[in-house]
C-alpha positions as CSV (number, residue, x, y, z in Angstrom):
1,D,-7.9,107.2,-79.4
2,A,-6.6,103.9,-78.1
3,K,-3.8,105.7,-76.3
4,C,-6.3,108.0,-74.7
5,A,-8.4,105.1,-73.6
6,I,-5.4,103.4,-72.1
7,L,-4.4,106.5,-70.2
8,L,-7.9,106.9,-68.8
9,I,-8.0,103.3,-67.7
10,K,-4.6,103.7,-66.1
11,K,-5.8,106.8,-64.3
12,K,-8.9,105.1,-63.1
13,L,-6.9,102.0,-62.0
14,F,-4.6,104.3,-60.1
15,I,-7.4,106.0,-58.3
16,Y,-9.1,102.7,-57.6
17,T,-6.0,101.2,-56.1
18,Q,-5.4,104.3,-54.0
19,D,-8.9,104.0,-52.6
20,L,-8.4,100.4,-51.7
21,G,-5.1,101.2,-50.0
22,I,-3.2,98.9,-52.3
23,N,0.4,99.9,-52.6
24,H,2.0,101.2,-55.7
25,Y,3.8,98.0,-56.6
26,F,0.4,96.5,-57.6
27,F,-0.3,99.5,-59.9
28,D,3.2,99.2,-61.3
29,F,2.5,95.6,-62.1
30,I,-0.7,96.5,-63.9
31,N,1.1,99.3,-65.7
32,R,3.8,97.0,-67.0
33,F,1.1,94.4,-68.0
34,I,-0.7,97.2,-70.1
35,L,2.6,98.3,-71.7
36,T,3.6,94.7,-72.7
37,A,0.1,94.0,-74.0
38,N,0.5,96.8,-76.5
């Protein structure tokens, strides 16, 4: 369940960053932060 929630959050963050026009490096940074947090 935790992994599902994380995947959902990551997907939402990705869509959110795309909407704001923020580049993929920012998403990559968040993604790495999530990975290291676990």
